[in-house]
C-alpha positions as CSV (number, residue, x, y, z in Angstrom):
1,M,-42.5,128.3,137.7
2,Y,-44.6,130.5,140.0
3,E,-45.5,127.6,142.3
4,W,-41.8,127.3,143.1
5,F,-41.9,130.6,145.0
6,V,-45.4,130.7,146.5
7,K,-45.8,130.7,150.3
8,D,-46.9,127.0,150.6
9,G,-45.5,124.3,148.4
10,N,-47.8,121.8,146.7
11,N,-45.8,118.8,148.0
12,P,-44.9,118.7,151.7
13,F,-41.4,117.7,152.8
14,I,-41.0,114.1,153.8
15,L,-38.3,113.2,156.2
16,F,-35.7,110.8,154.8
17,S,-37.5,110.6,151.5
18,L,-35.5,109.8,148.4
19,T,-35.2,113.6,147.6
20,H,-34.0,114.3,151.2
21,I,-31.4,111.5,151.2
22,L,-30.1,112.4,147.7
23,T,-29.7,116.0,148.8
24,L,-27.7,114.9,151.8
25,L,-25.6,112.6,149.7
26,F,-24.9,115.4,147.2
27,I,-23.5,117.6,150.0
28,I,-21.5,114.8,151.4
29,A,-20.1,114.1,147.9
30,I,-18.9,117.7,147.6
31,C,-17.1,117.5,151.0
32,I,-15.4,114.2,149.8
33,G,-14.5,115.9,146.6
34,I,-12.8,118.8,148.5
35,Y,-10.8,116.2,150.5
36,F,-9.6,114.3,147.4
37,F,-8.7,117.5,145.5
38,R,-7.3,119.3,148.6
39,T,-3.7,119.4,147.1
40,Q,-4.9,121.2,143.9
41,L,-7.2,123.5,146.0
42,K,-4.2,124.7,148.1
43,K,-2.8,126.4,145.0
44,A,-3.2,130.2,145.1
45,F,-5.5,130.8,142.2
46,P,-8.0,127.9,142.6
47,N,-7.9,128.4,146.3
48,K,-9.0,132.0,146.1
49,I,-11.6,131.3,143.4
50,V,-13.3,128.5,145.5
51,R,-13.1,130.4,148.8
52,Y,-14.6,133.6,147.3
53,S,-17.2,131.7,145.3
54,L,-18.4,129.8,148.4
55,A,-18.5,133.0,150.4
56,A,-20.5,134.7,147.6
57,M,-22.9,131.7,147.5
58,L,-23.6,132.0,151.2
59,I,-24.2,135.7,151.1
60,V,-26.4,135.5,148.1
61,S,-28.4,132.7,149.7
62,E,-29.2,134.9,152.7
63,I,-30.1,137.9,150.5
64,S,-32.4,135.6,148.4
65,L,-34.2,134.5,151.6
66,I,-34.9,138.1,152.5
67,W,-36.2,138.7,148.9
68,W,-38.4,135.6,149.1
69,L,-39.9,136.6,152.5
70,N,-40.7,140.0,151.1
71,Y,-42.1,138.4,147.9
72,I,-44.6,136.3,150.0
73,G,-45.3,139.2,152.3
74,T,-44.0,137.7,155.6
75,W,-40.7,139.6,156.3
76,S,-40.7,141.5,159.6
77,F,-38.2,142.8,162.1
78,R,-39.6,140.5,164.8
79,Y,-39.2,137.3,162.8
80,S,-36.9,137.8,159.8
81,L,-33.7,139.4,160.8
82,P,-30.6,137.2,160.3
83,L,-30.2,136.6,164.1
84,H,-31.0,132.9,164.3
85,L,-28.0,130.6,164.8
86,S,-28.1,129.3,161.2
87,S,-28.1,132.9,159.7
88,I,-25.3,134.2,161.9
89,S,-23.3,131.0,161.3
90,L,-23.8,131.4,157.5
91,L,-22.6,135.0,157.6
92,L,-19.6,134.2,159.8
93,S,-18.7,131.3,157.6
94,S,-18.6,133.6,154.6
95,V,-16.3,136.0,156.4
96,L,-14.2,133.0,157.5
97,L,-13.7,131.9,153.9
98,I,-12.5,135.4,152.9
99,T,-10.4,136.2,156.0
100,R,-9.2,132.7,157.0
101,S,-9.6,133.8,160.6
102,Y,-8.8,130.9,163.0
103,R,-10.9,132.6,165.8
104,L,-13.9,132.6,163.5
105,F,-13.3,128.9,162.7
106,E,-13.4,128.0,166.4
107,F,-16.9,129.3,166.4
108,T,-18.2,128.2,163.0
109,Y,-16.8,124.7,163.2
110,F,-18.5,123.8,166.4
111,V,-21.6,126.1,166.4
112,G,-22.2,126.5,162.7
113,L,-21.3,122.9,161.6
114,G,-23.2,121.4,164.6
115,S,-26.4,123.4,164.0
116,A,-26.3,123.0,160.2
117,L,-25.9,119.2,160.4
118,Q,-28.8,118.9,162.9
119,A,-30.9,121.2,160.7
120,M,-30.3,119.2,157.5
121,V,-31.1,115.8,159.2
122,T,-34.3,117.2,160.6
123,P,-35.3,120.2,158.4
124,D,-37.9,122.7,159.6
125,I,-39.5,123.0,156.1
126,Q,-42.6,120.9,156.4
127,A,-44.5,122.6,153.5
128,Y,-41.7,122.6,151.0
129,T,-39.8,120.0,148.9
130,F,-37.7,120.1,145.8
131,P,-37.7,122.1,143.6
132,H,-39.4,124.8,145.7
133,F,-37.2,127.8,146.4
134,R,-37.4,127.3,150.2
135,Y,-36.2,123.8,149.9
136,V,-33.3,124.7,147.6
137,H,-32.3,127.7,149.7
138,F,-32.5,125.7,153.0
139,F,-30.0,123.1,151.8
140,I,-27.7,125.5,150.0
141,S,-27.4,127.7,153.1
142,H,-27.0,124.9,155.6
143,G,-25.0,122.7,153.3
144,G,-22.8,125.7,152.4
145,I,-21.9,126.1,156.1
146,V,-20.8,122.5,156.2
147,I,-18.8,122.8,153.0
148,A,-17.2,126.0,154.0
149,N,-15.9,124.6,157.3
150,M,-14.8,121.3,155.7
151,F,-12.8,123.4,153.2
152,M,-11.0,125.1,156.0
153,V,-10.2,121.7,157.6
154,F,-9.2,119.8,154.5
155,V,-7.6,122.5,152.4
156,E,-6.5,125.2,154.8
157,G,-5.4,122.7,157.5
158,F,-7.4,124.3,160.3
159,R,-7.7,122.1,163.4
160,P,-9.8,122.9,166.5
161,T,-8.1,122.4,169.8
162,F,-9.5,121.0,173.1
163,K,-9.8,124.6,174.3
164,S,-11.8,125.5,171.2
165,I,-14.7,123.5,172.5
166,F,-15.1,125.7,175.5
167,K,-14.3,128.9,173.6
168,A,-17.2,128.0,171.2
169,F,-19.5,127.2,174.1
170,L,-18.6,130.5,175.7
171,Y,-19.2,132.5,172.4
172,L,-22.5,130.7,171.9
173,N,-23.8,131.6,175.4
174,V,-22.6,135.3,175.0
175,Y,-24.4,135.5,171.7
176,A,-27.5,133.8,173.3
177,L,-27.5,136.4,176.1
178,L,-27.4,139.2,173.5
179,I,-30.2,137.7,171.5
180,F,-32.2,137.3,174.8
181,M,-32.0,141.0,175.3
182,V,-32.9,141.7,171.7
183,N,-36.0,139.4,172.1
184,I,-37.1,141.3,175.2
185,I,-36.8,144.6,173.4
186,M,-38.5,143.5,170.2
187,N,-40.9,140.9,171.6
188,S,-39.4,138.4,169.3
189,N,-38.2,134.8,169.6
190,Y,-34.9,134.6,167.8
191,M,-33.0,131.3,168.7
192,Y,-36.2,130.1,170.3
193,I,-35.0,131.4,173.6
194,M,-38.4,132.9,174.6
195,K,-40.6,130.0,173.6
196,K,-40.6,126.8,171.6
197,P,-40.9,126.9,167.8
198,A,-44.4,126.3,166.4
199,N,-43.2,123.4,164.3
200,P,-42.4,120.0,166.0
201,S,-38.7,119.8,167.1
202,I,-36.5,118.1,169.6
203,I,-37.3,121.0,172.0
204,D,-40.8,119.5,172.5
205,Y,-39.2,116.7,174.5
206,L,-37.0,118.8,176.7
207,G,-39.7,120.3,179.0
208,P,-41.5,123.6,179.3
209,W,-39.9,127.1,179.0
210,P,-37.5,128.1,180.3
211,F,-36.3,124.7,181.5
212,Y,-35.7,123.3,178.0
213,I,-32.8,125.7,177.7
214,I,-30.7,123.7,180.1
215,P,-30.8,120.4,178.2
216,L,-30.2,122.4,175.0
217,E,-27.0,123.6,176.5
218,V,-26.0,120.0,177.3
219,I,-26.9,118.8,173.8
220,A,-24.8,121.7,172.3
221,L,-21.8,120.8,174.5
222,A,-22.1,117.1,173.6
223,T,-22.3,117.9,169.9
224,F,-19.1,120.0,170.2
225,W,-17.4,117.0,171.8
226,L,-18.5,114.7,169.0
227,L,-17.2,117.1,166.4
228,Y,-13.9,117.2,168.2
229,I,-13.4,113.4,168.3
230,P,-11.9,113.1,164.8
231,F,-9.2,115.5,165.7
232,Y,-8.6,113.8,169.1
233,I,-8.1,110.5,167.2
234,E,-5.9,112.3,164.6
235,K,-3.5,113.3,167.4
């Protein structure tokens, strides 16, 4: 069992391996299940149980990551604070589930869902595969963001508007500006604003710093548009 928690896993992650695909299908199956049982989940008691359980799962997953980073001796203020987009989306999604705030939904649906989907399709966990803790945590946290927002859409009936796209884009850039200042103060690289991530990513194809930030903005806005299309068709 010890090898499930050590810094480097024995088996590296393989993109679109059977394990990866089955994990993605499992998360998709949960979202489909929420859709088919949406009527039952609208009832007060099961609704509250599921919302609070999902919120607790997200919060515990973030706490467990902090524990693991401490366990392997790599936690630091410069690299490990919950300031990356995935962490802030996770925390806000947990608050969304508890408060049912539409304003939060406008951010988490586009920013959280968009970043989580991209992360799960191309995970940044090269050294870890199932059943290593980092693999399990990665897909629980990112999959939890997707499930939380799908719950708000299918069960709570939340629908983003056309204006929500630009609100989310504005919120994202305000947050990025704040993180940029944090990075300067702490000499950190949260949200990869100051330099490219060490591991291979799509950013490698977008030019040198700081020019890759511009196409990232375009990709983010295009992703928001794609996430809005189902609701545009629905109308």
